Backbone bond lengths (Angstrom), bond angles and torsions (degrees), N, CA, C in turn:
res aa  C-N    CA-C-N  psi(-1)  N-CA   C-N-CA  omega(-1)  CA-C   N-CA-C  phi
1 X - - - 1.443 - - 1.490 109.35 -
2 X 1.315 119.49 135.72 1.448 120.09 177.28 1.558 111.20 -72.28
3 X 1.356 118.70 140.45 1.422 123.31 -177.93 1.610 109.60 -95.89
4 X 1.348 115.23 126.00 1.411 116.22 -179.63 1.506 111.43 -74.38
5 X 1.284 119.85 140.68 1.492 126.60 179.29 1.617 105.07 -101.60
6 X 1.244 111.32 102.85 1.547 117.59 176.99 1.495 116.06 -57.48
7 X 1.511 113.92 -30.34 1.429 115.89 -172.28 1.572 110.08 -86.92
8 X 1.326 119.33 10.11 1.572 122.35 -173.84 1.551 99.18 -124.68
9 X 1.512 103.52 129.51 1.538 110.36 158.83 1.393 107.20 -106.45
10 X 1.290 114.84 128.89 1.466 126.76 174.02 1.527 107.91 -79.59
11 X 1.353 112.51 132.89 1.452 117.43 -179.25 1.580 107.07 -125.49
12 X 1.203 118.81 116.73 1.471 129.88 179.86 1.605 109.84 -84.61
13 X 1.226 119.23 107.87 1.416 120.89 -173.37 1.622 107.46 -86.92
14 X 1.388 109.67 111.64 1.467 114.37 -174.56 1.528 112.62 -134.55
15 X 1.405 112.72 38.72 1.495 115.23 178.96 1.422 111.52 -111.57
16 X 1.277 121.30 23.87 1.478 121.97 -176.88 1.481 109.30 -78.24
17 X 1.346 114.83 166.54 1.634 117.06 176.01 1.449 112.87 -95.07
18 X 1.361 125.61 -9.57 1.487 122.37 177.69 1.521 108.58 49.75
19 X 1.305 116.12 60.79 1.467 121.63 177.77 1.566 111.17 -67.85
20 X 1.252 111.69 -39.22 1.601 121.08 178.79 1.630 110.24 -67.16
21 X 1.204 118.37 -22.92 1.577 120.84 -179.94 1.565 107.96 -105.17
22 X 1.362 119.42 29.69 1.377 120.91 173.87 1.447 113.02 56.30
23 X 1.357 120.71 31.53 1.470 123.61 174.56 1.573 112.86 85.19
24 X 1.372 116.68 2.67 1.422 119.47 178.60 1.600 108.06 -70.60
25 X 1.327 114.66 136.69 1.429 109.15 -178.63 1.625 113.74 -72.07
26 X 1.149 115.84 119.39 1.472 120.78 -176.88 1.566 109.54 -57.59
27 X 1.201 127.12 -44.54 1.438 124.83 -175.57 1.541 112.38 -57.58
28 X 1.293 119.89 -26.40 1.440 126.03 -170.31 1.604 108.15 -97.60
29 X 1.280 118.90 -5.90 1.518 122.70 175.45 1.467 104.83 -60.15
30 X 1.305 115.01 148.56 1.545 120.45 -179.99 1.540 116.08 -109.45
31 X 1.220 112.75 131.09 1.544 119.30 177.50 1.576 107.28 -128.83
32 X 1.361 111.40 121.39 1.363 116.09 179.09 1.490 115.83 61.82
33 X 1.340 112.64 33.63 1.480 120.39 -177.14 1.524 118.07 80.70
34 X 1.251 117.16 2.86 1.571 119.38 -177.72 1.480 106.39 -131.13
35 X 1.308 112.05 151.20 1.423 116.57 179.47 1.725 110.98 -76.66
36 X 1.412 110.10 153.15 1.434 113.01 -177.33 1.552 113.43 -59.22
37 X 1.356 112.74 -35.51 1.480 118.04 -179.32 1.619 110.58 -66.59
38 X 1.360 114.71 -32.68 1.416 114.83 176.12 1.447 116.40 -63.95
39 X 1.455 113.06 -37.62 1.448 120.57 179.76 1.471 107.92 -65.82
40 X 1.243 120.07 -43.99 1.463 119.76 -172.03 1.493 106.92 -73.17
41 X 1.427 118.72 -41.68 1.358 115.95 176.97 1.461 119.78 -60.69
42 X 1.318 115.85 -32.37 1.469 117.49 176.05 1.528 114.38 -66.97
43 X 1.262 113.87 -34.15 1.555 124.55 178.14 1.665 104.68 -58.93
44 X 1.487 108.51 -55.75 1.436 117.18 -172.06 1.471 108.53 -60.01
45 X 1.302 120.85 -50.35 1.465 127.05 -176.13 1.461 110.47 -52.49
46 X 1.292 114.51 -42.25 1.503 122.99 -176.35 1.558 115.06 -63.13
47 X 1.416 112.41 -27.75 1.408 118.80 -169.68 1.480 116.00 -109.43
48 X 1.318 111.33 -29.72 1.563 115.82 -170.57 1.538 110.48 -119.32
49 X 1.311 113.80 153.64 1.492 119.94 -173.95 1.568 113.72 -74.68
50 X 1.354 115.27 -17.97 1.494 113.19 173.14 1.576 104.68 -150.67
51 X 1.326 113.24 153.92 1.453 119.04 179.08 1.498 109.28 -128.61
52 X 1.363 121.39 139.97 1.392 127.33 171.49 1.534 110.72 -137.22
53 X 1.313 115.80 159.25 1.390 122.18 -174.31 1.625 104.12 -113.44
54 X 1.291 112.96 133.63 1.438 117.13 176.63 1.508 110.74 -99.89
55 X 1.366 122.17 127.68 1.415 128.22 176.71 1.492 104.33 -133.39
56 X 1.351 114.41 163.50 1.444 121.31 -166.85 1.428 109.33 -75.38
57 X 1.424 118.64 -29.04 1.394 123.51 175.89 1.571 110.65 -151.14
58 X 1.315 116.35 175.84 1.439 122.11 176.87 1.403 117.11 -107.62
59 X 1.253 116.72 28.56 1.486 122.51 178.48 1.673 107.30 -65.68
60 X 1.223 114.83 146.44 1.608 118.58 -174.21 1.551 105.92 -60.47
61 X 1.314 119.81 -38.63 1.443 118.10 -179.43 1.509 118.30 -74.87
62 X 1.399 112.88 -19.33 1.433 115.32 167.16 1.492 117.89 -76.40
63 X 1.389 116.39 -31.70 1.329 125.40 -175.52 1.453 115.73 -83.90
64 X 1.402 116.71 -27.15 1.346 122.77 -169.44 1.559 115.39 -56.39
65 X 1.395 120.19 -45.29 1.433 121.19 -167.63 1.616 105.27 -71.14
66 X 1.461 119.43 -11.17 1.542 120.16 177.33 1.345 116.83 -106.58
67 X 1.348 117.34 4.59 1.433 118.13 -175.43 1.499 118.73 -62.60
68 X 1.316 114.72 -25.58 1.577 117.26 177.20 1.561 111.75 -75.55
69 X 1.302 118.84 -10.91 1.521 121.93 176.51 1.523 107.93 -62.63
70 X 1.347 115.13 -44.11 1.458 120.07 -173.48 1.585 111.11 82.70
71 X 1.312 115.70 25.11 1.379 115.57 -172.56 1.552 109.92 -103.77
72 X 1.307 121.18 149.05 1.454 119.15 176.16 1.525 108.41 -74.62
73 X 1.299 119.11 158.00 1.478 121.65 -172.69 1.588 101.47 -118.79
74 X 1.405 111.02 136.50 1.289 124.55 169.88 1.478 112.20 -117.68
75 X 1.397 118.18 108.18 1.520 118.03 -174.67 1.338 108.47 -82.69
76 X 1.376 108.97 164.88 1.620 120.16 179.01 1.662 106.75 -51.32
77 X 1.336 109.89 142.80 1.447 112.23 178.64 1.481 115.14 -82.13
78 X 1.328 119.92 -2.65 1.436 120.63 176.56 1.645 103.83 -146.04
79 X 1.373 117.02 143.48 1.436 124.06 -177.54 1.615 110.50 -73.02
80 X 1.205 110.84 163.30 1.641 117.15 172.18 1.446 109.42 94.95
81 X 1.206 123.65 18.94 1.453 125.81 170.19 1.620 108.59 55.63
82 X 1.182 119.54 58.20 1.443 128.63 -172.95 1.574 112.93 -75.99
83 X 1.397 114.04 -4.10 1.392 116.36 177.32 1.482 117.62 98.79
84 X 1.300 122.86 -175.76 1.528 121.23 -164.88 1.623 112.47 -67.77
85 X 1.365 117.53 -19.35 1.483 115.00 175.23 1.488 109.74 -69.58
86 X 1.259 120.20 -33.13 1.526 118.09 174.80 1.476 113.14 -67.35
87 X 1.401 117.23 -29.63 1.402 122.81 173.44 1.519 112.82 -67.63
88 X 1.330 112.65 -47.41 1.546 119.16 -179.09 1.557 105.41 -60.02
89 X 1.316 119.30 -47.87 1.509 124.58 -173.52 1.663 102.99 -60.41
90 X 1.309 118.53 -44.25 1.491 121.69 -177.87 1.589 105.31 -63.29
91 X 1.242 116.39 -42.28 1.515 118.53 177.57 1.587 111.47 -63.10
92 X 1.292 116.36 -42.71 1.439 119.12 173.87 1.568 116.46 -57.36
93 X 1.380 107.61 -45.84 1.522 114.28 174.84 1.422 114.76 -56.05
94 X 1.408 113.17 -51.12 1.434 128.25 -176.80 1.529 106.13 -56.69
95 X 1.326 119.92 -49.80 1.472 119.71 -178.66 1.453 114.92 -66.74
96 X 1.379 119.24 -31.73 1.372 121.56 177.75 1.569 113.27 -68.20
97 X 1.254 109.53 -36.83 1.519 121.69 -179.59 1.567 118.50 -74.25
98 X 1.425 103.09 -39.57 1.525 109.24 -166.65 1.605 113.59 -111.28
99 X 1.329 113.35 -15.55 1.485 117.07 -170.62 1.473 108.68 -132.54
100 X 1.405 113.62 88.00 1.418 121.70 -171.47 1.584 113.37 -56.97
101 X 1.299 119.74 -31.66 1.407 121.25 -177.79 1.506 110.28 -93.56
102 X 1.201 125.49 3.78 1.492 126.69 177.09 1.509 110.21 -72.54
103 X 1.348 114.83 129.01 1.438 122.49 168.13 1.457 117.15 -110.95
104 X 1.360 116.56 -13.00 1.445 124.42 -175.21 1.533 112.35 -141.34
105 X 1.266 119.43 157.76 1.477 125.41 164.49 1.566 106.63 -121.21
106 X 1.330 110.73 129.55 1.453 116.71 176.08 1.579 104.71 -101.47
107 X 1.353 117.45 108.66 1.469 121.61 176.72 1.579 111.13 -82.13
108 X 1.271 113.77 130.11 1.521 121.78 -178.60 1.584 107.92 -126.05
109 X 1.316 110.78 144.04 1.548 114.26 174.21 1.601 109.63 -75.55
110 X 1.182 112.80 151.43 1.557 114.92 179.98 1.488 111.71 -82.09
111 X 1.324 118.90 -2.52 1.445 121.95 -170.72 1.526 110.69 -122.11
112 X 1.331 122.68 23.70 1.359 125.47 176.81 1.392 118.47 -111.06
113 X 1.266 117.19 88.59 1.520 123.87 -169.46 1.497 114.62 -68.64
114 X 1.264 117.55 -16.27 1.620 118.39 -173.95 1.438 115.53 -114.50
115 X 1.346 117.67 23.99 1.464 120.12 175.92 1.615 115.79 -41.99
116 X 1.361 113.39 140.85 1.568 110.45 179.48 1.398 112.66 -75.40
117 X 1.380 111.77 157.33 1.481 122.00 179.86 1.445 111.29 -70.77
118 X 1.421 115.82 -23.13 1.492 117.70 -173.62 1.564 113.85 -99.88
119 X 1.372 111.13 8.56 1.458 117.00 -171.07 1.554 113.76 -49.75
120 X 1.449 116.41 -56.80 1.469 119.06 -171.76 1.561 107.73 -65.67
121 X 1.369 117.27 -38.95 1.318 118.28 -176.05 1.540 118.48 -65.33
122 X 1.362 113.27 -42.92 1.526 117.38 173.98 1.473 116.65 -69.74
123 X 1.351 117.01 -40.24 1.492 115.79 176.47 1.503 109.52 -69.12
124 X 1.385 124.68 -36.17 1.404 117.54 171.63 1.498 117.18 -60.72
125 X 1.240 116.07 -38.15 1.614 121.59 -176.21 1.655 101.19 -64.92
126 X 1.364 116.06 -43.11 1.400 111.89 -171.93 1.512 110.20 -78.47
127 X 1.363 118.83 -33.20 1.428 121.20 177.37 1.534 115.94 -59.08
128 X 1.421 113.16 -34.38 1.374 118.33 -178.26 1.610 113.67 -68.57
129 X 1.296 115.35 -12.09 1.418 126.30 -178.57 1.507 112.80 -93.00
130 X 1.406 118.07 -7.24 1.464 121.02 -177.88 1.464 110.87 -102.67
131 X 1.288 113.62 163.51 1.436 121.01 171.08 1.506 113.89 -67.90
132 X 1.256 118.04 -37.70 1.494 124.71 -172.27 1.550 111.81 -83.48
133 X 1.393 116.45 -35.89 1.397 121.34 -169.69 1.478 114.03 88.86
134 X 1.409 112.12 11.15 1.487 118.50 172.68 1.404 118.00 -92.59
135 X 1.335 117.80 137.20 1.553 124.03 168.51 1.471 110.05 -139.68
136 X 1.326 115.21 150.36 1.397 123.50 178.20 1.584 109.81 -138.86
137 X 1.280 115.14 162.08 1.476 123.55 -177.33 1.582 107.84 -95.05
138 X 1.385 106.05 156.73 1.429 113.93 174.47 1.543 103.51 -150.83
139 X 1.285 119.97 157.29 1.489 131.89 170.79 1.425 118.27 -153.37
140 X 1.310 114.56 133.12 1.443 118.44 -179.55 1.521 112.70 64.42
141 X 1.317 114.49 25.05 1.547 122.21 177.00 1.413 109.90 85.12
142 X 1.330 116.86 4.03 1.610 115.02 178.71 1.521 108.97 -110.03
143 X 1.251 112.09 138.06 1.524 119.72 -175.43 1.573 103.80 -86.11
144 X 1.425 116.10 143.59 1.455 120.92 171.74 1.591 105.61 -120.21
145 X 1.350 116.20 90.27 1.333 121.45 -177.10 1.583 119.16 -57.79
146 X 1.393 112.11 -26.94 1.528 113.41 -178.13 1.510 107.05 -80.08
147 X 1.352 118.90 -24.01 1.563 116.49 177.73 1.536 105.61 -81.16
148 X 1.265 120.27 94.57 1.430 117.64 -170.64 1.396 111.13 -153.32
149 X 1.383 118.45 158.63 1.585 126.13 177.70 1.591 108.26 -107.48
150 X 1.250 113.67 120.25 1.507 119.71 -169.24 1.618 103.07 -114.20
151 X 1.273 114.72 129.73 1.528 118.46 174.27 1.503 110.18 -83.85
152 X 1.437 112.41 142.02 1.443 116.59 179.38 1.439 114.39 -56.92
153 X 1.413 123.49 -20.83 1.334 126.78 -177.06 1.511 115.90 -71.27
154 X 1.344 116.87 -8.91 1.460 123.56 -179.32 1.559 110.23 -93.08
155 X 1.282 118.19 3.92 1.450 120.93 -174.48 1.590 111.45 -53.23
156 X 1.431 109.98 -55.34 1.508 115.48 -175.66 1.527 112.50 -63.63
157 X 1.341 117.18 -39.86 1.562 119.31 174.19 1.471 113.32 -57.54
158 X 1.371 113.92 -45.95 1.413 120.60 -173.21 1.623 108.95 -66.62
159 X 1.333 114.47 -39.47 1.326 118.41 -173.80 1.539 106.43 -71.93
160 X 1.308 120.72 -34.52 1.464 124.42 178.11 1.584 107.39 -63.96
161 X 1.328 112.30 -49.54 1.436 115.91 -175.66 1.458 114.48 -60.75
162 X 1.431 115.49 -42.12 1.457 119.32 178.21 1.540 115.49 -68.66
163 X 1.411 113.51 -51.98 1.455 116.37 -166.84 1.645 104.50 -82.27
164 X 1.319 119.94 -43.87 1.464 122.46 -167.21 1.401 110.92 -89.07
165 X 1.458 115.19 -34.46 1.544 115.57 -175.88 1.402 114.78 -108.10
166 X 1.388 118.56 0.66 1.410 125.28 178.94 1.541 113.57 52.47
167 X 1.358 112.92 43.37 1.462 118.72 173.94 1.513 106.49 -85.75
168 X 1.352 116.81 126.94 1.425 123.58 -173.26 1.610 106.16 -109.66
169 X 1.226 115.68 -43.29 1.556 122.56 -167.77 1.566 110.30 -70.83
170 X 1.238 115.96 120.65 1.547 121.46 176.69 1.552 112.68 -54.06
171 X 1.350 116.35 -48.02 1.381 119.64 178.91 1.555 115.49 -66.21
172 X 1.239 117.38 -31.22 1.443 120.86 172.12 1.457 111.56 -63.42
173 X 1.232 121.50 -53.40 1.483 123.96 177.51 1.601 111.38 -61.29
174 X 1.158 119.47 -37.76 1.458 125.61 -177.07 1.608 107.55 -66.77
175 X 1.446 115.40 -33.76 1.332 118.97 -169.46 1.555 108.98 -74.55
176 X 1.342 119.20 -10.84 1.432 120.75 176.60 1.572 114.82 -68.60
177 X 1.269 111.37 -12.49 1.589 118.89 -164.90 1.484 110.03 -121.97
178 X 1.335 115.25 159.53 1.436 120.61 161.81 1.499 111.64 -71.80
179 X 1.234 115.98 111.72 1.456 125.93 -170.16 1.579 110.51 -130.53
180 X 1.296 115.00 133.69 1.454 123.08 178.18 1.458 107.25 -86.56
181 X 1.285 117.12 139.29 1.597 124.76 177.61 1.597 105.83 -122.90
182 X 1.325 112.55 119.80 1.385 122.53 -169.38 1.425 108.38 -112.35
183 X 1.420 118.17 128.34 1.425 125.19 -165.03 1.628 106.64 -105.82
184 X 1.333 106.77 137.24 1.606 116.92 175.73 1.444 106.83 -121.80
185 X 1.362 116.52 144.45 1.467 121.91 179.30 1.599 107.23 -66.99
186 X 1.347 111.98 160.50 1.518 118.14 179.91 1.535 110.60 -107.77
187 X 1.361 115.01 14.91 1.496 118.88 -176.66 1.550 102.62 -122.26
188 X 1.248 119.96 146.50 1.601 125.41 -12.48 1.453 113.81 -65.04
189 X 1.413 124.57 -17.50 1.276 125.14 170.87 1.546 114.74 -145.20
190 X 1.290 116.60 163.65 1.418 117.62 -175.02 1.678 106.47 -79.14
191 X 1.368 116.75 116.24 1.475 117.84 -177.56 1.529 111.90 -62.15
192 X 1.320 118.86 -16.76 1.394 119.63 -175.04 1.623 112.41 -109.69
193 X 1.333 112.76 18.91 1.497 118.52 172.85 1.525 110.38 -54.02
194 X 1.278 121.96 127.52 1.459 120.40 173.84 1.472 109.77 -124.69
195 X 1.384 109.43 165.48 1.525 117.02 -173.53 1.517 106.91 -107.69
196 X 1.290 115.23 117.65 1.415 121.90 177.13 1.586 114.20 -120.93
197 X 1.298 114.97 -23.02 1.529 118.49 178.53 1.534 110.10 -134.33
198 X 1.311 114.47 165.71 1.555 115.43 176.98 1.515 113.15 -53.61
199 X 1.404 114.52 -36.72 1.517 113.81 -176.83 1.561 108.38 -70.23
200 X 1.423 119.13 -32.16 1.381 117.66 173.81 1.564 114.63 -58.48
201 X 1.315 112.63 -41.21 1.497 119.66 -177.44 1.552 108.59 -62.66
202 X 1.433 116.83 -43.29 1.402 118.41 176.79 1.500 112.11 -62.84
203 X 1.355 117.18 -37.84 1.488 120.54 -173.81 1.605 104.98 -71.13
204 X 1.333 114.73 -36.32 1.415 116.11 177.20 1.607 116.36 -59.20
205 X 1.426 108.57 -35.97 1.482 109.95 175.02 1.401 115.03 -69.12
206 X 1.309 120.47 -34.18 1.510 121.83 171.97 1.436 105.52 -62.24
207 X 1.332 125.67 -52.85 1.475 124.03 -179.38 1.473 109.88 -49.76
208 X 1.327 114.89 -48.76 1.474 119.25 -174.37 1.490 112.91 -58.30
209 X 1.413 119.91 -36.89 1.345 124.05 177.62 1.476 114.78 -83.16
210 X 1.418 117.55 0.00 1.398 117.19 176.44 1.589 117.38 76.34
211 X 1.311 111.99 11.78 1.489 120.12 -177.66 1.492 107.54 -81.52
212 X 1.424 114.31 146.02 1.546 115.12 179.68 1.529 111.47 -72.98
């Protein structure tokens, strides 16, 4: 049974534009009869003490498709769709204001249906060994900067980088710090496979069924 980590707020990043899916909302795409966002939320709830959803704004029409999830919403910390770092900062602000016991935010993509059950536990163990408290996932030799554990102590640095220095790339910001990279195997399937195109969605269905 997966142990929940009360010191971690899981943050599902769902504010992207999905340009390669002709504007279709990735979190709402269905895989095996369930929405991608449902699959990610299930993994997050099993591992973390609290879960929030990141959206680019709090407008009713933006929130409506996700109301049935019952998740709190942490909006981007800066306007203008500045990318995932704005979402992460919004999550850190949300955790600091709403979750007194939170020490970290675990950022998760909304389109990763196969996230590992030991994600939070392994990243936390690695983060505790760094000077920064940062840890991120990798698989098959490829780093996944968005799948990362962020300490609340980085809020001010991240805000400065995003707002004052216009840093948008997650990996560029992380590269400034002592950060742990934790590797997962890619067999029988890559746990960080994500859906960006219609072909990816079809391949995810094949992987879900365990077909070669």
